[in-house]
C-alpha positions in Angstrom: 0.0 0.0 0.0 1.3 3.4 -0.9 1.0 6.7 1.0 -0.4 10.0 0.0 2.7 11.7 1.3 4.9 9.7 -1.0 2.7 10.6 -3.9 2.8 14.3 -3.2 6.5 14.2 -2.6 7.1 12.7 -6.0 8.6 9.5 -4.6 6.3 7.4 -6.8 7.3 8.9 -10.1 7.2 6.3 -12.9 5.0 3.9 -11.0 2.8 1.6 -13.1 0.5 0.8 -10.1 -0.8 2.9 -7.3 -2.7 1.7 -4.2 -4.2 4.3 -1.8 -6.5 3.6 1.1 -6.2 6.5 3.5 -9.7 7.9 4.0 -9.7 9.9 0.8 -12.7 12.1 0.3 -11.5 13.6 -2.9 -9.4 12.3 -5.8 -5.8 13.5 -5.3 -4.8 15.7 -8.3 -1.2 14.4 -7.8 -2.3 11.1 -9.4 -2.2 12.8 -12.7 1.6 13.2 -12.3 1.7 9.5 -13.1 -0.3 9.8 -16.3 2.6 8.7 -18.5 3.1 5.4 -16.7 0.1 4.5 -14.5 -1.7 1.3 -15.5 -3.4 0.0 -12.3 -5.1 2.3 -9.8 -6.6 0.9 -6.6 -8.6 3.4 -4.6 -10.8 0.9 -2.7 -11.7 1.4 0.9 -11.9 5.2 0.9 -14.7 7.8 1.2 -14.8 8.9 -2.5 -18.1 9.9 -4.0 -16.9 11.0 -7.4 -14.0 10.9 -9.8 -12.6 13.9 -11.9 -14.3 14.7 -15.2 -10.9 14.6 -16.9 -10.0 11.0 -15.7 -9.1 10.3 -19.4 -5.8 12.1 -18.8 -4.7 8.7 -17.4 -4.1 7.5 -20.9 -2.5 4.2 -20.0 -4.9 3.2 -17.2 -6.0 -0.4 -17.7 -7.3 -1.3 -14.3 -9.4 0.7 -11.8 -10.7 -0.5 -8.5 -12.9 1.8 -6.4 -14.8 -0.7 -4.3 -16.1 0.1 -0.8 -16.5 3.9 -1.5 -19.9 5.7 -1.2 -20.5 6.3 -4.9 -24.1 6.5 -5.9 -23.4 6.6 -9.6 -20.8 4.9 -11.7 -18.6 7.9 -12.8 -19.2 9.0 -16.3 -15.5 9.9 -16.7 -14.7 6.2 -16.9 -15.9 6.2 -20.5 -13.2 8.7 -21.3 -10.3 6.3 -20.5 -9.2 4.9 -23.8 -7.3 1.8 -22.5 -9.4 1.0 -19.4 -10.3 -2.7 -19.4 -11.0 -3.8 -15.8 -13.4 -1.8 -13.6 -14.4 -2.8 -10.0 -16.9 -0.9 -7.9 -18.1 -3.6 -5.4 -19.9 -2.7 -2.2 -20.6 0.9 -3.0 -24.1 2.5 -3.0 -24.4 2.7 -6.8 -28.0 3.2 -8.1 -27.3 4.5 -11.6 -25.0 3.3 -14.4 -24.9 6.0 -17.2 -24.1 4.8 -20.7 -21.2 7.4 -20.7 -19.5 5.5 -17.9 -18.8 2.4 -20.1 -15.2 2.4 -21.3 -14.9 1.4 -24.9 -12.4 -1.5 -24.3 -14.1 -2.9 -21.2 -13.2 -6.6 -20.5 -14.3 -7.0 -16.9 -16.9 -5.0 -15.0 -17.6 -5.8 -11.3 -20.6 -4.1 -9.7 -21.4 -6.6 -7.0 -23.4 -5.5 -4.0 -24.9 -2.2 -5.1 -28.4 -0.8 -5.6 -28.6 -1.0 -9.4 -32.1 -1.4 -10.9 -31.4 -1.0 -14.6 -28.4 -1.2 -17.0 -28.1 0.9 -20.1 -28.7 -0.6 -23.5 -25.3 0.6 -24.5 -23.8 -2.2 -22.5 -24.2 -4.2 -25.6 -21.6 -2.0 -27.3 -18.9 -3.4 -25.0 -18.0 -6.1 -27.5 -14.8 -7.1 -25.7 -16.6 -7.8 -22.4 -15.7 -11.2 -20.9 -16.6 -10.9 -17.2 -19.7 -9.2 -15.8 -20.4 -9.4 -12.1 -23.8 -8.1 -10.9 -24.8 -10.2 -7.9 -26.5 -8.4 -5.0 -28.3 -5.6 -6.9 -31.9 -4.9 -7.7 -32.1 -5.8 -11.4 -35.5 -6.9 -12.7 -34.2 -7.5 -16.2 -31.1 -7.5 -18.4 -30.7 -5.2 -21.4 -31.4 -7.3 -24.5 -28.4 -5.6 -26.1 -26.1 -7.7 -23.9 -26.7 -10.5 -26.4 -24.3 -8.6 -28.7 -21.5 -9.2 -26.2 -20.5 -12.5 -27.8 -17.2 -12.7 -25.9 -18.9 -12.8 -22.5 -17.8 -15.9 -20.5 -18.5 -15.2 -16.9 -21.8 -13.7 -15.7 -22.9 -13.3 -12.1 -26.6 -12.5 -11.6 -27.3 -14.0 -8.1 -29.4 -12.1 -5.5 -31.2 -9.8 -7.9 -35.0 -9.4 -8.8 -35.0 -11.3 -12.1 -38.3 -13.2 -12.7 -36.9 -15.0 -15.8 -33.7 -15.9 -17.6 -33.8 -14.4 -21.1 -33.7 -16.9 -24.0 -30.8 -15.2 -25.7 -28.7 -15.7 -22.5 -28.9 -19.4 -23.0 -27.6 -19.1 -26.5 -24.5 -17.0 -25.8 -21.6 -18.9 -27.6 -18.9 -18.3 -25.1 -20.8 -18.2 -21.8 -19.3 -20.8 -19.4 -19.7 -19.6 -15.8 -23.2 -18.5 -14.8 -24.6 -17.7 -11.3 -28.3 -16.9 -10.9 -29.5 -18.2 -7.5 -31.5 -15.9 -5.2 -33.8 -14.4 -7.8 -37.6 -14.7 -7.8 -37.5 -17.2 -10.7 -40.3 -19.7 -11.3 -40.9 -22.9 -9.3 -38.0 -25.3 -9.7 -35.4 -22.7 -9.6 -35.6 -22.5 -5.8 -33.7 -24.9 -3.5 -35.6 -28.1 -2.6 -35.9 -29.2 1.1 -32.5 -29.9 2.5 -31.8 -33.5 3.7 -32.7 -34.3 7.3 -29.2 -33.5 8.7 -28.8 -31.9 12.1 -27.1 -28.5 12.3 -23.8 -28.5 14.2 -23.7 -26.4 17.3 -20.8 -24.0 17.5 -20.0 -25.3 21.1 -19.1 -28.7 19.6 -16.4 -27.2 17.4 -12.9 -26.2 18.5 -11.1 -24.2 15.8 -7.4 -24.7 15.2 -5.3 -23.1 12.4 -6.5 -21.5 9.2 -6.4 -23.7 6.1 -7.2 -21.1 3.5 -9.1 -17.9 2.8 -11.1 -16.7 -0.2 -13.3 -13.8 -1.1 -16.3 -15.3 0.6 -14.9 -16.8 3.8 -12.1 -18.3 5.9 -11.6 -22.1 6.2 -10.3 -23.4 9.5 -9.3 -26.8 10.7 -11.3 -27.8 13.7 -12.2 -30.6 16.0 -15.8 -31.8 16.2 -17.4 -33.4 19.3 -18.8 -35.8 20.2 -17.8 -37.4 16.9 -14.1 -37.0 18.0 -12.9 -36.1 14.5 -11.0 -33.4 12.7 -13.1 -31.3 10.2 -12.8 -28.2 8.1 -15.1 -25.2 9.0 -15.9 -22.4 6.5 -17.0 -19.2 8.2 -18.5 -16.6 5.8 -17.3 -13.0 5.9 -20.6 -11.3 5.2 -24.2 -11.6 3.8 -23.1 -11.7 0.2 -20.2 -13.1 -1.7 -18.8 -12.2 -5.1 -20.9 -15.0 -6.5 -24.1 -14.9 -4.4 -25.5 -15.6 -1.0 -23.9 -17.9 1.6 -27.2 -19.8 2.4 -27.5 -20.7 -1.2 -24.0 -22.1 -1.2 -24.8 -24.1 1.9 -28.0 -25.4 0.5 -26.4 -26.6 -2.7 -23.6 -28.2 -0.8 -25.9 -30.2 1.5 -28.4 -31.2 -1.3 -25.5 -32.4 -3.5 -25.0 -35.1 -1.0 -22.2 -37.7 -1.0 -20.2 -38.3 -4.1 -16.6 -39.7 -4.5 -15.5 -36.6 -6.3 -17.2 -33.9 -4.2 -15.8 -32.5 -1.0 -18.0 -34.0 1.7 -20.3 -31.7 3.8 -21.4 -32.6 7.3 -23.8 -29.7 8.2 -24.4 -26.0 8.9 -23.0 -24.2 11.9 -25.5 -22.9 14.4 -25.0 -20.7 17.4 -21.9 -18.8 16.3 -21.3 -16.0 18.9 -21.1 -13.3 16.1 -24.0 -14.9 14.2 -21.7 -15.8 11.3 -22.9 -18.4 8.8 -20.7 -21.5 8.6 -20.4 -24.9 6.9 -18.7 -28.0 8.4 -16.9 -30.1 5.8 -14.8 -33.2 5.7 -11.1 -32.6 6.3 -9.3 -33.2 3.1 -6.2 -35.3 2.8 -3.2 -32.8 2.7 -1.8 -34.6 -0.3 -4.6 -33.0 -2.4 -3.8 -29.5 -3.6 -5.4 -26.9 -5.9 -5.2 -27.8 -9.5 -4.6 -24.2 -10.4 -4.8 -20.7 -9.0 -7.7 -18.2 -9.9 -7.6 -15.9 -12.8 -5.3 -12.8 -12.8 -6.0 -9.3 -14.0 -4.3 -10.2 -17.3 -6.0 -13.6 -17.8 -9.4 -12.2 -16.8 -11.4 -15.5 -17.0 -8.6 -18.1 -17.2 -7.0 -19.9 -14.3 -3.3 -19.6 -13.6 -1.3 -22.9 -13.5 2.1 -23.4 -12.0 4.7 -22.9 -14.8 6.0 -26.4 -14.4 2.6 -28.1 -14.3 2.6 -31.3 -16.4 0.2 -34.2 -16.4 0.6 -37.8 -17.6 -2.0 -39.1 -20.0 -3.4 -41.3 -17.2 -3.6 -38.3 -14.8 -5.4 -36.2 -17.5 -8.0 -38.8 -18.1 -8.5 -39.6 -14.5 -8.9 -35.9 -13.6 -11.3 -35.2 -16.4 -13.3 -38.3 -15.6 -13.6 -37.3 -12.0 -14.7 -33.8 -12.7 -17.2 -35.0 -15.3 -18.6 -37.5 -12.9 -19.1 -34.9 -10.2 -20.8 -32.5 -12.7 -23.0 -35.3 -14.0 -24.1 -36.0 -10.5 -24.9 -32.4 -9.8 -26.9 -31.9 -12.9 -28.9 -35.1 -12.3 -30.1 -33.2 -9.2 -30.8 -30.0 -11.0 -27.7 -28.2 -9.6 -25.6 -25.9 -11.8 -22.2 -25.5 -10.1 -21.6 -22.1 -11.8 -17.9 -22.1 -11.0 -16.4 -25.2 -12.7 -12.8 -24.1 -12.6 -9.5 -25.7 -12.0 -9.0 -23.5 -8.9 -12.0 -25.2 -7.3 -10.5 -28.7 -7.9 -8.3 -30.4 -5.3 -6.2 -33.1 -6.8 -3.1 -35.3 -6.6 -0.4 -35.7 -9.2 -1.9 -39.1 -10.1 -5.2 -37.5 -10.9 -7.4 -38.2 -7.9 -9.7 -35.2 -7.7 -12.5 -33.5 -5.6 -14.7 -30.6 -6.8 -15.6 -28.0 -4.2 -16.8 -24.4 -3.7 -20.6 -24.1 -4.4 -20.6 -20.3 -4.0 -22.0 -19.8 -7.5 -24.3 -22.8 -7.5 -28.0 -22.6 -8.4 -30.9 -24.9 -8.8 -33.0 -25.3 -12.0 -36.0 -27.5 -12.9 -34.9 -30.6 -14.8 -38.4 -30.7 -16.3 -37.7 -27.3 -18.0 -36.7 -29.1 -21.2 -34.6 -27.1 -23.5 -33.7 -24.5 -20.8 -32.5 -27.3 -18.5 -30.4 -28.8 -21.3 -29.0 -25.4 -22.2 -28.0 -24.6 -18.6 -26.1 -27.9 -18.4 -24.4 -27.3 -21.7 -23.3 -23.8 -20.7 -21.4 -25.6 -17.8 -20.1 -28.1 -20.4 -18.3 -25.3 -22.0 -16.6 -24.6 -18.7 -15.6 -28.2 -18.5 -14.3 -28.0 -22.1 -12.0 -25.1 -21.2 -10.7 -26.9 -18.1 -10.1 -30.1 -20.2 -8.2 -28.0 -22.8 -6.0 -26.6 -20.0 -5.2 -30.2 -18.9 -4.5 -31.3 -22.5 -2.2 -28.3 -23.1 -0.1 -29.5 -20.1 -0.2 -33.2 -21.0 2.8 -35.2 -21.8 1.3 -36.7 -25.0 -1.4 -35.8 -27.4 -4.7 -37.7 -27.3 -6.9 -37.3 -30.5 -10.0 -38.7 -28.9 -9.7 -36.4 -25.9 -9.0 -33.5 -28.1 -12.1 -34.2 -30.2 -14.2 -34.4 -27.0 -12.8 -31.2 -25.8 -13.6 -29.4 -29.0 -17.2 -30.7 -28.9 -17.6 -29.1 -25.5 -16.7 -25.7 -27.0 -19.1 -25.7 -29.9 -20.6 -22.2 -30.5 -24.1 -23.8 -30.8 -24.9 -24.5 -27.2 -27.3 -27.3 -27.8 -24.8 -29.2 -30.0 -22.5 -29.8 -27.0 -22.6 -33.2 -25.3 -24.2 -33.7 -21.9 -22.1 -34.5 -18.9 -23.5 -38.1 -19.0 -22.1 -38.5 -22.5 -18.8 -36.9 -21.5 -18.4 -39.1 -18.5 -19.1 -42.2 -20.6 -16.5 -41.2 -23.3 -13.9 -40.6 -20.6 -14.4 -44.0 -18.9 -11.3 -46.3 -19.3 -11.7 -48.7 -22.2 
């Protein structure tokens, strides 16, 4: 984190990135002294309500984060930034998104947890848009023009006021990661009754060290009584995550039930002293590690693998088969995972794998015919991308696997195979 004093004293001259979180109420004019070099500007966690009208002077700015500031309108001056690609205004108080605020080269727009009721039709002019995060707003509809954003891959719509998913959305050729839980959609889109599984009282859990932390919560290793066993406990940070609502994640995790390639869930936490929501899960063998890391600013929607990551043909097929099996199981229950990514897969070098993280999961009616098939095949594209990443890092080529992978990426959504067919084709001969 940088300081305002260093900026004013010129000690940051030539910087390509600037991070300021010091209670700012006004945009420091000194930032313009970095106009020839600044590419990433992070002003999250201040008290800003506006940005200067001449923000376009930052002619090399590619990334702007202004989350957790009391903006009520997305600043129109964003649209004057010729190279701006990534914009994040999460957890503000934004009610209005003017068309003039849409930068011409926008690839990623994060407006999670605001008060937005409508979006401008001009959003469809952002033809390079790949990632659009809108969970936790007040949207009753999407602009039909969004159908023109043919490069869109990741869309978060959870916890809004949508009464239907538009037909064009289910035909988007590159859409792969979709979250839509927590909307007043028709019957069948709401969670069914959870299994008769007792909640787990906080007093029966003794937390130990932290195992990991993500945007939605912190996972601890813990000891559960009276079962006398070690478990993992995820405690959620707030009422909304970047993908949706914690109680939807917990419902999907519980209803998914037991499967050899899903992380096992034991129950919800009750009685936390601060009222935090929590989920008790099986403790995973430490030999299993994340298949990849989450996307970066540069990769936008693509996971980041270790440079030396390589997989044997056996490991590739075993990994792919495990993930397809888990996805087939979920869709047989009408559950769309919504975040089928390598960074949500725990695995060994030999290819044993577990799929986790139901933060973007949503239910859909299996009797919905074409809509149900389309939702599954949108997720099939996510699987196809993951399979392609594995094949790129495989030791040998496999024409059959490559053909399967290409079929998962077909632009015509309904021409893609189902997870049942994918799983069958991946079974050892």
